[in-house]
N, C-alpha and C positions, 0 to 999 in steps of 0.2 A: 504494500500500500504506500510505502514511502516513495517508490519510483513513480507511482501513479499520482502522487500528491493529492490523495483523497482522505477525507475524514470518515471513519467508520466505527460502528459499534457492533460487537459480536454477541449474539444471543448465547446465554450460558449452555443451551442445549447443543450448540455447534462446537465440536471438539476435534482435535487431531492436527496433524501437519501433513504437508505434501512436499515431495521432492520433485523438482523439474529438471530433466536433462535435455539440453538442446545441442544441436550441431551448429554452433555459431551464434550470432547475435539475434535477439528478438527485437523487432522494431517497436518503438514506443507506442505506436498506434495499435499494436497487437496485444499489448499488456492487459488492458481491461477485458477484451474478449477472452483471452487466455484465463484470466481470473474467473470470469463467469463460467467458462467451461469446466474448470477444475472444481469450483464450488458445486456445480450441478452434478458432476460425476459422483461427488461425495454426499449428495443428498441435501445440499444447501443452495442458497441463492443470495445475491446482493440486491436490495431494493432501495432506490434513492428516495430520501425524504428530505427535502430542502437541500442543504449543502452537505448532508451526511448520508452515508450508506448504512443500512442495517443488514447484517449477515445473519440470516435466519434459516431454519430447516424448511425444506420444500413443503412439508405438510402444513406449515403455518402461512403459506403464500396467500391464500384467499382472505386472510385477515389483515394483510398489509395495506398501507395507504398507497395504492398505485393509481396514478392519474389515468383515467380511461381515455381511449382514442376511438374515433369512428372507423367504421369499416373502410378499407382502402387507404388508410393512413400508413405511409411507409415507415417502418421501424428499423429496417436493416435486417440482415440475416445473421443473427448471432444468438447467444443464449440469454440476452437481456429479457427480463420479464415484462410483458406488455398485457394490457387489458383492452379488449375490443368490445364495444357495445354495438350490437348488430340488430337494427330493426328489420324484420322480415316482412316480405310482401307476398311471396308466392308459395310459402310452405309454413306449416305450424312450427312454433318453437319447440313443442314437445316432440314432434317427429324428428326435427333436426338434432335435438339433444341425443336421441337414440342412435342416430346415424354417426354423429361426430365424436361421441365419447370415446370410442376405441382408438381414435387418432391422437388423443391428448398424450403428452409426454408425462413422465412421472412428476407429480406435483402440479400438473395442469388441472384446471377446474373449469367446468361449464355449468352455467346456471341459466335456466329458462324461465322467463317471466311470461307466463302464458296469456294473461289478460291483455298485456301490451304487445304480445307477439314479438318479444325481444330476447336475444341471446346475449349473455355476458360471458366472454371467454377470457381466462387468464392463463397464459402459457408463455413459453419462450417465442420470440419472433421467428426463429428458425422452425419451430414446430408448427406455428400457424401457417407459414409459407409451405412447408412440406405437406401439410394436410389440406392444402388449398383453402385455408382459412383466410388467407390474405390475397386479394382484397375482397373476398366473399362475393365475387361477381355472381356466382351461381345462385347464391341465397338472395342477394339484394336486387340484382338486375334480372334474374330469371334466365340466365344464359346457360 
């Protein structure tokens, strides 16, 4: 975290250490995605809250203060945790919950608000893109 120049707080439930072996230098721009990947592999994630990051277990993810984004918002393809709020037009939220749940990564969460026909998905940006969650064209535009 000192190389990243970031402030962080580690949840007491997150324990352990990780050794990284590389064949050469790691670019500064790759440090945070590398940290995200290592945390995720070990069942944790970093969630930004203001100028601090909270390192928490993945199972606590849906309780973290994550700023929601709309469907189609680009978040990049990494292990950053994002929340997408998806208003549905052509399919019911309950049906899409059944279809999409198997595509969530470990720690990902899908909530369906049936009366508003809205899905709220919290997962890594990479997972959302992999499962065609991003930009949710099929769901939102009926493509």
